[in-house]
C-alpha positions as CSV (number, residue, x, y, z in Angstrom):
1,M,-27.2,18.7,-60.8
2,R,-29.7,21.6,-61.3
3,L,-32.7,19.1,-60.6
4,L,-30.9,17.9,-57.5
5,S,-30.6,21.4,-56.1
6,I,-34.3,22.1,-56.4
7,L,-35.3,18.6,-55.5
8,F,-33.4,18.7,-52.0
9,P,-34.8,21.5,-50.5
10,L,-38.3,20.1,-51.6
11,H,-37.7,17.1,-49.9
12,L,-36.3,19.0,-46.6
13,L,-39.4,20.8,-46.5
14,A,-41.6,17.7,-47.3
15,A,-39.9,15.7,-44.5
16,C,-40.6,18.5,-41.8
17,N,-44.3,17.9,-40.8
18,Q,-44.6,20.8,-38.4
19,T,-44.6,24.2,-39.2
20,A,-43.4,27.0,-36.8
21,P,-46.1,29.1,-35.3
22,Q,-46.0,32.7,-36.3
23,P,-45.7,35.2,-33.0
24,H,-46.1,38.3,-34.8
25,Q,-49.6,37.2,-36.4
26,K,-52.7,36.3,-34.7
27,T,-53.0,32.6,-35.1
28,A,-56.2,30.5,-35.5
29,N,-55.6,28.2,-32.7
30,P,-56.5,30.2,-29.8
31,A,-54.5,27.8,-27.3
32,A,-51.4,28.3,-28.7
33,S,-49.5,30.4,-26.2
34,P,-45.9,31.5,-25.2
35,T,-43.6,28.9,-24.1
36,L,-41.8,29.8,-20.9
37,L,-38.2,29.6,-21.1
38,Q,-36.1,28.6,-18.1
39,F,-32.7,28.6,-17.1
40,S,-31.7,25.1,-15.9
41,K,-31.2,24.5,-12.2
42,A,-29.0,21.2,-13.0
43,A,-26.0,21.4,-11.1
44,A,-22.6,22.5,-12.8
45,V,-20.7,19.9,-14.5
46,T,-17.0,21.2,-14.4
47,E,-14.9,18.2,-16.0
48,L,-14.9,17.9,-19.7
49,K,-14.2,14.3,-19.4
50,D,-17.2,14.1,-17.1
51,A,-19.7,11.2,-18.4
52,N,-22.5,13.9,-17.9
53,S,-21.1,16.6,-19.5
54,W,-22.6,17.7,-23.1
55,C,-19.4,19.7,-23.7
56,N,-17.6,16.9,-25.9
57,R,-20.5,15.0,-27.0
58,P,-21.0,14.9,-30.7
59,Y,-23.9,16.8,-32.4
60,P,-24.3,14.9,-35.7
61,E,-27.8,16.6,-36.5
62,S,-28.0,19.8,-38.4
63,V,-31.4,21.4,-37.5
64,M,-33.3,23.4,-40.4
65,I,-33.3,27.0,-39.4
66,G,-36.1,29.0,-41.1
67,A,-36.6,32.7,-41.6
68,Q,-39.9,34.4,-40.9
69,P,-40.7,36.0,-44.5
70,D,-41.7,39.3,-43.1
71,D,-38.5,39.7,-40.9
72,T,-35.4,37.9,-42.2
73,N,-33.7,38.9,-38.9
74,R,-35.8,36.8,-36.9
75,R,-34.9,33.1,-37.3
76,Y,-36.4,30.0,-35.9
77,F,-36.1,26.2,-35.5
78,M,-38.4,23.4,-34.0
79,L,-37.0,22.2,-30.7
80,G,-37.0,18.3,-31.1
81,D,-35.9,15.3,-28.7
82,G,-32.3,15.7,-27.0
83,V,-30.1,18.7,-26.6
84,H,-29.7,21.4,-28.9
85,R,-26.3,23.4,-29.2
86,V,-26.9,26.9,-30.4
87,V,-24.0,29.0,-31.7
88,V,-24.4,32.6,-32.7
89,Q,-21.1,34.0,-34.2
90,G,-20.2,37.5,-34.9
91,G,-16.8,38.3,-36.4
92,N,-14.2,36.3,-34.5
93,M,-16.6,36.0,-31.1
94,S,-19.3,33.3,-30.7
95,S,-22.3,32.9,-28.2
96,L,-23.1,29.5,-27.1
97,F,-25.8,28.0,-25.2
98,F,-27.9,24.6,-24.9
99,V,-31.7,24.2,-25.0
100,K,-33.6,21.1,-24.7
101,K,-37.5,20.4,-24.1
102,A,-37.9,20.3,-20.0
103,S,-40.0,17.5,-18.8
104,D,-43.2,19.1,-19.1
105,G,-42.7,19.2,-22.7
106,K,-44.0,22.8,-22.9
107,T,-41.2,24.5,-21.7
108,A,-37.7,25.3,-23.1
109,E,-34.9,24.7,-20.7
110,V,-31.8,26.9,-21.5
111,F,-28.1,25.6,-20.2
112,T,-25.4,28.3,-19.7
113,S,-22.2,28.6,-17.9
114,D,-24.0,28.0,-14.7
115,N,-24.2,24.4,-15.9
116,F,-21.3,23.7,-18.3
117,P,-18.8,26.7,-17.2
118,M,-16.2,25.0,-19.5
119,C,-17.9,25.4,-22.8
120,L,-21.2,27.5,-22.5
121,S,-21.6,31.5,-22.4
122,N,-21.5,33.4,-19.4
123,R,-24.7,33.5,-17.5
124,A,-24.3,37.0,-16.7
125,N,-24.8,37.8,-20.5
126,F,-28.4,36.3,-20.3
127,E,-31.3,38.2,-18.9
128,M,-34.8,36.8,-18.6
129,N,-37.7,39.1,-19.1
130,P,-40.1,39.0,-16.2
131,D,-43.0,37.0,-17.9
132,G,-40.1,34.3,-18.6
133,N,-41.0,33.8,-22.1
134,L,-38.2,35.8,-23.8
135,F,-34.4,36.3,-23.0
136,N,-31.8,38.5,-24.2
137,Y,-28.5,38.0,-24.9
138,D,-25.7,40.9,-24.7
139,N,-21.9,40.1,-24.2
140,R,-21.2,43.8,-24.2
141,Q,-18.6,43.3,-26.9
142,G,-20.8,43.4,-30.0
143,I,-23.0,40.1,-29.9
144,R,-26.6,40.8,-29.1
145,Y,-29.9,38.9,-29.5
146,S,-33.3,37.7,-28.2
147,V,-34.7,34.4,-27.7
148,E,-38.4,33.4,-27.6
149,A,-40.1,30.1,-27.7
150,Q,-43.5,29.6,-28.5
151,T,-45.9,26.2,-28.7
152,G,-48.5,25.1,-31.5
153,D,-49.8,21.6,-32.0
154,G,-47.7,20.1,-29.4
155,A,-44.2,21.1,-31.1
156,I,-42.0,24.2,-29.6
157,A,-40.6,26.5,-31.9
158,V,-37.5,28.6,-30.9
159,F,-37.2,32.1,-32.3
160,I,-34.0,33.8,-32.4
161,A,-34.2,37.7,-33.4
162,F,-31.2,39.9,-34.3
163,E,-30.6,43.6,-34.3
164,P,-31.3,45.0,-38.1
165,G,-28.4,45.4,-40.0
166,V,-26.2,43.1,-38.1
167,Q,-24.6,39.8,-39.8
168,Y,-24.6,37.1,-37.5
169,G,-23.9,33.3,-38.2
170,L,-26.1,30.8,-36.7
171,T,-25.9,27.0,-36.5
172,V,-28.1,24.5,-34.5
173,H,-27.0,20.9,-33.8
174,R,-28.8,18.3,-31.9
175,C,-27.6,15.3,-30.0
176,A,-30.5,13.0,-29.7
177,D,-28.8,10.9,-27.4
178,C,-27.9,13.6,-24.7
179,R,-30.4,13.5,-21.8
């Protein structure tokens, strides 16, 4: 059993052929640049039973979440195909948004209550910075974090930074069939 607990994480690491760019460090690749985040302009889906609603779709794939060694309050995951459901939980409250690669492959498209009012966090709690490469979330009831996306070698890494000393739960699941 001990051998299994050692081999399984090594197997997961070997299965990941992409590494996240390190935004706080200078990279050797000058082409790596911040990815723009954009709030989706898709029309709102207001019915949970609507065939286009991602609210009730299964998200069977857990996405591996990493932590930067120099800042454990900063987590990241790689944005794959399909839609990613991101949940940040603090106490008995949670924040929920969807994110996916935009059609250009270089932009991360973020979905909020503007798109799925029945299941996602209120758009008023999200604030995009002027450059469009970072947004802050604050529900004014104790959940605060920032989200940034970066590209490197054709992949998009999504970074979530929490305030020091605050303990949040973070889960990311993917629905490859959601488009």
